[in-house]
Phi, psi and omega in degrees: 000314182297319179297324181291336181258012185299340180293344179266005178302131177061022178255174186280078179219163176231127173282125179246107188259142176272114178292153001267315189308321180297339182290322181301314179285320183300321181298314183293316181298313183297320179293318183298318187263006179055056183237153165292159178232141177232180178234151172234108185266112175228165181222152172266155171253109180286152179300141181301334177260354177207087184303337182283342181267119186276129174261332177214166170227141184231149167247195177300326184238342189239170183207143176235131183229153171279103187304324182292315174296321184305321185293341184258359187253137178300126187297319180296322174299315181296318178303315181295315182297322178297314181300316182295316181293326180292321175297323180292324178296320179295317179300313183291322179303312184296313185293309187290324181275335177058034178086356175282162179269158173290154177288151180277117179259003184302121178082005183247167173280124176254121179257110184268119184244137168221169181277000176154171185228135174252279175282331181091350185297323178295319178298313178304316178298322177296318177300317179298319178294317181292324181300326176302336183271007171065046176289155175297324186204140173248123175253121178270127184240103185225129181296322184210148175200159179288147183300324186289346177275340184300317184292322178298321184291318179305331181288336187243349178238168184267337181206142175241131173239110185223134181281331183211116176255112189253119178289332179245070187299140188278001175096338178210155178297317185300334182296344181264359183246140173293326183223117185224066182286155174294138181260129183275161174306315183297321179298314181303306182304310180303316180298317183296314184290329179288333177276318184235086182304329183269357188281000000 
């Protein structure tokens, strides 16, 4: 991924990673292209019977949902789930940033990184959040995604850098990795501080 983004080396850009998994890739990319790194904290709302399957994605203030799934889900349950995820966003922001401010991406190239995409709703929510900060350009940097998500992504970002667009998607991001451990909060904090000592 870093090599594919090498044209941005030493340019006016910021690598923006989606925690937790995206931070692992984001740090390596940022080091390779000599860029600062920031985070975009968004959360998925998993289906009540299958938490891995996203029915919505939320930021602090906004939400993207699968309307078809929404019609089948209890509204009170959804309200509670959204509230819980927004509280988690706030907790992560405080912990990961440690009181520091986000980098200013206004007028810069923002490279949005995650470790992969399944339904894509979380990534789209992150794009929406990033767009509010007025970057010159948003580059989506994703190792793997389903083919049917590519067209949706083309509508909202300026460039896509992806190692594998799969027409027969295997159902989960982890299926494409030899080693896909859970990343802890402590690891995220360590990675961020190792890349940006002043961040």
